[in-house]
Each structure stands twice: as C-alpha cells, then as structure tokens.
N, C-alpha and C positions, 0 to 999 in steps of 0.2 A: 504493500500500500504506500501511497505517496504522502501520508500524513502520520502524525504521532498521536497515539491515544492519550498521552499525557497532556498534549496541547489541547485536545478536544475537551478533556475533563476540566482543564483550567478555564476554557471558554465557557463551559457550562456553569462553573462556579461563579465566574464574573457576571454572567447574564442573570443568574439567580440573585446575586447581590444587588444588581441594578433594580430588580423587581421588589426587593424587600431588604430593609435594614432596620430590624426591630430588636428591642430588648426582650428579656424573658417575660416581663409582664404584658408585653404587647403581642405575644404569640397567640395563635389561634387555640382556644380552649374548647375541647369537646368532651362531652360526657355521654357514654354509650353511643359514640359516634360511628360513622360509616367506616368500613375498611378502607375505602378510597375517599377520604374527606376532600374538601376543596383545596386544602393545603397540599395534600399528596398529589392531587390532579395538577395543580400549578407546577410543581416540580417535575412531574411526569411529562407534561406537554412541553415544557421549556427544554428539558434534556433531549426529548425526542426530536424537537425542532432543530436544535444545534447539531445533533448527530446526523440527521438527514441532510442538513446544509453542508456538512463536511464531506458528504459523498458516501457515507456508509449505507448499506442496504437496510431495509426495514427490519429484517430478521436479526442482523448483527446489532442494530441499534437497541432492539428490545432485549437481546442477550446482555449487552453492556449495562443497561438500566437494571435488569434483574440482578446481576452480580453486585451492583452498587447499592441495591436495596437491602436494608438491615432487617426489617420485620419479615418473619417467615411467611405469614399469610399473604402479604403483598407480593413476595417473591413467587409464591405458588400461583397467584392470580395472573401475574405477568407471564409466567411460564405457560399457563393455560392459553392465554392470548397468542403466545408464540406458537404453540402446538396447532392452534386453529389456522394460523397463517401458513404453517408448513403443510397442513392438510389441503390447502388450496383456497381457503377463505381470505377475503380482503380484511384490512384492519378494521374498517367500519363494521363489517359483519361480525368479526370477533369481539368488538366492543359491544355491539348490540346484544350479544348473548350473555353479557355480564350485567347483573341487576344494578351494580354500583354506578353505571354510566347512564346518561340521559339521552333522550331522543335528539336533543340539541347537538350533543357531541356526535352521535351517530350520523345525522344528516350532514353536519359540517364536514366530517371526515369523508363521507361518501362523495360529497361534491368535490372535495380536494383530490380524491382519487380519480374521479371522472375527468377533471379539468387539468390534471397534472400539477396541482398546486398544493400537494399534501404538506410540504414543509411550511408554506405560508399559513395554511389552516392551523397546523399544530402550534405555530408561533402565536396566532391570534387567540387560540384557545388558552394558551399559557397566559397571555396578557389579560384575557377575560377573567380567569380565576385569580390572577394576581390582584386585579382591581377589586374583585369581590372580597378577597381575603383582607385587603387593605381597609375596605369599608368596615368589615367585621372587627378588625383590630381597633379602628378609630372609635367604634361604638363601645367596645369593651374598655378601652382606655378612658373614655368619657364617663362611663358609668361605674368604674371600679371604686373610685374614691367616695362618691355619694353613697354607694351601696354599703361600703365599710362603715361610714358614719351612721347610716340608718340602722344597720345591724347592731352596732355598738349602742345606739340610743335605745333600741328595743330591749336589749339585754339590761341596760341600766334601769329603765323604767320597770321592767319585769322584776328585777332584783329588789327595787324599792317597794313595789307592791307585795312581793312575796315575803320579804324579811323585815324591812324597815318599818312599814306601816303597822304590822302586827305588834311590834315592840311598843310603839306609841299607843296602840289600842289598849294593851294591857295596863299601861300607866294610867290612861284616862279612866278605865273601868275601876281600877283600885281607888282612885281619888273621887270617883263619882262626879266627874265634870260633865256639865251639859255640853254636848257637841254641836257645833254649827252644821248647817245643812251640807256644806261642801265637804266637811270632814266625814260625815256619815256616808256620803256618796263614795268617797275614795275608799273608805273601809269596806263598803259593800262590794266595790270592784275587786278589792284585795281578796275578800272571802270567796267571791265568785271565781277568781283566778285559781285559788287553792283547790276549789271543788271541781271546776270544769276545765282547768288549764290543760290537762292531759288530752281532753277531747279536741282542743284547738290544735295541739301538736299532731294528733292523729289525722285531723282534717287536712292540714297542710302537707303532711307526709303522704296522704292519699292523693292529693292533687299533684304532687311532684312525681310520684311513681306511676300515676295513670296518665301523665302528660302525653306519652307516645300513643296510647290507645285513643285518647280524645282527639289528638291532632289528625287522626285518620278519618274522623267523622266530619262530614261536610258542614253540618249545622253548627258544630263547635267552631270550626275554622272560619265560617262566615261570620258568626257572632263575634269572635275574638278580633278578627281583622277590622270589622266595622267599628267596634268600640275603640280600638287603638287609633283608627283613622280620625275619630271624632275627639280624641283626647287633645287638649290644648298643647301646643308646641310639639309634643311627641308625635301626634298625627302628621303634622307637616314635615317633621324630620323623617319619619318612615316613608312618607310619600316621595320625598326627594331621593331617598336611597333606592327605591324601586324604580323610579323614573330614570335614575342613573344606570341601573342594570338594564332596563328596557332599551334605552338609547344605545348603550354599548353593544348589546346583542344584535339590534337591527343594523348597526354600523358594520359589524363583522359579517353578518349574513349578506348584506348588500355588497360588501367587498368580494364575497364569494359568489356573486351573481345568482343568489337565491331569489326567486320571484317574491314579490311583496306579500301576497296572500300566504304563501308558504312560510315566510319569515314570521308573520303574525301568529300563525299556528304553532310554530316552534317556540317562540318566546312565551306564548300563553302556557305551554306545558312546562317551561323552564322556571318561570317566576312564581314563587309560592306566596302570592298575596291576593286574596280573593277579590277585592274591589278592582284591582288592575286586570285580573283574569276575566272577570265579568265584563269589564269595559272592552277588552280586546276581543272577546267573543262577539260582541255587537259590532265592533269595528270590522271584523272579518266578514260578517254577514252583509254589512253595508257596501264593502268593497266588491263583494261578489255580485251585487245587483247594480254596480256601475258607479257608485259614489267615489269621490277622491279620498285619499287618506286624511288630508287636512280637514275635509268636511266631516268625515266619520269621527275624527278625534274631537272636534269641536262640540259634539253632542254629549260629552262626558266631562264632568267637573274635575276628575282626577288629572286630566291633562291641562296644563296652564296655557294662558294666551301666548306666551313667548314661544312655546313649542309649536303650537298650531300655526303661528305666523311664519316661523322658520321652515316648517314642513311645507307650507304653501309655496314658499320661495323655492324650496328644493324640487318640488314638482314642476314648477315653471322653468327651472334652469337645468333639470336633470342632474342635480348634485346631491342625491340622497345620502351617499356615503359620507361626503364631506360635512353636510349639515348635521347628520346624526352624530358624527364624531365630535363636532364642535359642541353640540348639545350635551353630549356625555361629559366632556371636559368641564363645562359650566356646572352641571349637576354634581359632579365629583368634588369640585371646589366648594360648592354649597354644603355638601355632606361634611367635609372637613370643618368648615366654619360653624355649622350647626352643632356638630359633636362637641366642639369647644364651648359653644354657648350653653349647651345642655348641661355640661359639667359645671360651668360657672353659675348658672341659674339654680340648679338643684342644690348645690352646697349650702348657700345661705337659707334657702327655703327649709331644708331638713334641719339645720341648726335652729331656726326659729320655731319649728314644730316641736323639736326636742326640748328647747328652752321653755316653751309653753307648758308642756306636760310636766316637766320636772318642777317648774315654778308653781303650778297648781297643787302638786303633791306637797311641796314644802309649805305653801300657805295653809293648806288643809291641816297639816300637822302642827304648825306653829300657832295658829289661832287659839286652839284649846290650851296651849302652853301659857299664853298670856292670862287666860282665865284661871289656870292652875296656880300661877304665881300670885295672883291677887287673893285667891282663897288661902293659900299657905301664908301669905303676908298678913 
C-alpha cells in the first residue's frame, strides 16, 4: 500500500479532536443506553470516512475500526456488519439489519453507494452526530449545576422537616406553648413526611424505572412533549434544539440529492419530538398535493417566520442546501446561547425557592420560641 496506517490513525484522531474537545463533565452521559449510542456513531462514521478517503477498501476499513474498538459487544456488532459485506450485502443493507441504526442512516448510506459518494455521506453522518452530541453536552453542562443545587436544597429541607422540626415540636409540647398557624402547618408537613415519605420515594422510583416503558406509549410521548413545549423558556429552548436537528438533517439529505418528500419522511422518523413529527407529517401531505415547502411550513407554529422566509428564498433560487445549512448554523448558535441563559436563569430562581422554604421553616420554629421566652421570663 502507498500509505501508512499510523498516519491514517493520526488523521482520525485529529479529525475527532476537531469535532469534540470536552472535559469529563461534558461527556455524553447514558444510563441503560444503546450499544451504539450517538457518541459511538460519531466516532464510527468519522473513522470510516477518513479510512475510505485514504483509499482503503470498505472491508479493510471496518476491520481496522473493529480492532481499535475496546468494548467486546461493539466489536462483535462491527464484525457482524463485516460478515454481511463479505457475504455480498452492501453497507446500507448490513446497517439496516442492525436495530441500533436508523432509517436515516440506512437511506443516507444507500444513496452514497448508488451515487459513489459513500465517503462524503459517512463524513456528513459523522458531522451530524457530532453536532447532536455537542447539543446534548451543552444541555447537560447547563443543567448540571442547577440540578446539584436543587438536589442539595431538597435534601436540606427534607432533613429539617424530618429531624429539626420534631426536636422543636417536643420542646413546644413540654412547655405547652400555643403554636401559630404557620408552625402547626410545618409540623403537620413534618409528620406527614415521616408517615408517607417512603411512598413518595417509591413513587419517584417507579417513575424512573418505568420511564422506558412509558416512552414507548404514544399518548405519554404526546402529552410529555406538548407540556414541555408549553413550559416557559424550556419550551422555546427545546424547540430551537429540534429545529437545529431538522435543518441539519435536511441540509445533509439535500446535499445527497434526496428528493424533498423523501427527506421529510426520513427526518420525521429520525427526530423524536412529537409536535415536530406531527407538523412534518402534515407538511409531507401538503407537498404531495402540490403545495410548496414554505407554504406547508407556514401552517405550523413550530416553524418560525425566519425559517419560512428563508425557505421561500431557497425555493426561488434553488439553494436549498445552502439555506438549510445557514439555518442550522443560526439555530446551533441559539442553542448554545440559550443553554447558557438557562443555567444563568435557573440558578438564582432555585436559590430563591430554597431560601423561601428554609426561611418559612425557620420563622415557623422561631415564632413559638419568642412566646416561650416570654413565658419563662
């Protein structure tokens, strides 16, 4: 061969570093995650793209990736794909047979094979998952600190209700002090927590472990996404994230010469956000009866005026790929800005809420103390 594998490996590492430079706290966190998570797919497609560009055959490229993979289950999965290719299947067909991969990946790879642009398609898929992972890391980074504060606050309030309030209650009962209404309320909350606190823990534990089961139910998914979309600030933030993913996917599919209707169908299957999926289903129907994309998008509030105006320009100038790429850059920038705003806004709000509850408990405990001191005096 006219190239060195050491140089190829170094190129792969350099390209992966260009896609992500993150600390430990910013890495993708998965619990009961997929064997091929978005992070694994990002690395897989980036490495495959670099190896194909270097002139290595698809079979040799997969062999190299398999040897470099550390987890045994992932090695076996790549080996299975390799065996399918040796048996005469294409990469897209081998990918389709594995449940970890989506229709979006299958059709993208199939188009790449048919048009002789497999290297470019794998590079685009790597870029897609890199951007998706970056958005996930931004969200985790923005929410980590507020969640830590909120958890600590809940534990502090729970400790005060469970242990501190009963201590004061015993003192008040011994001295037969008439308790204010607010003190009686806090004591009743403390007693209820001691009696029924375990039921609350069981309830939240049930919600956590049944999350996977509920997420498969359409009614639950629809209700959850609609509620999130209507939540102040959070709804707008999620909307921006999914519009960023939508514009990126359409941009990549347009670059691969996928027909518009087919692109909408693929993106609808790929993005797991019910309001957007429902809107895209109607957009697809409108396009099939002869309406333009911009006209179809304008009928749904989830698509903003800026997107509709630029899509109309794209249709008139036949610049769909360029326009959707620009839209994706704008939405990605907004996601980064809004994630920082979310962290900045949530922190003082949580501190204010915590301060309120702790203050109420302290006031409720100290008001009888003043009466007690006057009685003793």
